Each structure stands twice: as structure tokens, then as C-alpha cells.
C-alpha positions in Angstrom: -129.4 15.1 -173.2 -131.0 13.5 -176.3 -134.7 14.4 -176.5 -136.1 12.5 -179.5 -139.9 12.4 -178.9 -139.3 12.9 -175.2 -141.8 15.7 -174.4 -143.6 13.5 -171.8 -140.5 12.7 -169.8 -138.2 15.6 -170.4 -139.0 17.6 -167.3 -138.8 14.5 -165.1 -135.5 13.5 -166.6 -134.1 17.0 -166.2 -135.2 17.2 -162.5 -133.5 13.9 -161.9 -130.2 15.1 -163.4 -130.3 18.4 -161.5 -131.1 16.6 -158.2 -127.8 14.9 -158.3 -126.1 18.2 -157.6 -123.2 17.5 -160.0 -124.7 18.9 -163.3 -124.3 22.6 -164.1 -125.7 22.7 -167.6 -128.0 20.5 -169.6 -128.0 20.7 -173.4 -131.1 19.3 -175.0 -130.6 17.8 -178.4 -133.7 17.5 -180.6 -133.4 15.2 -183.6 -136.5 16.1 -185.6 -138.9 15.1 -182.9 -142.6 15.3 -183.5 -143.6 16.3 -180.0 -141.8 19.6 -179.5 -139.3 18.9 -176.7 -137.6 22.2 -177.6 -140.5 24.2 -176.3 -140.4 22.3 -173.0 -136.6 22.5 -172.9 -136.8 26.3 -173.1 -138.9 26.4 -169.9 -136.4 24.4 -167.9 
């Protein structure tokens, strides 16, 4: 899942993916974001 400057929406997007029941693993890709989505991704 691309996460460029997506810290505000990352958790919501993740929850929507997981609610579908067809996703086993989400890989967060951070292209030098300025809002630290990696820190949020680690908590998911």
C-alpha cells in the first residue's frame, strides 16, 4: 500500500482493507514522506 504523506488516512485505509476479509498481509511503502507513516504502519 503506498503511503506517501498518508499518516492521516493510513489507519482508516488499513482498516478498510482488512474488513474485506481477503487480505492477509499489507506492505506499507513509504517514499520519503514528511509525515512519518512508517511509525503508524508499525502499530497496525
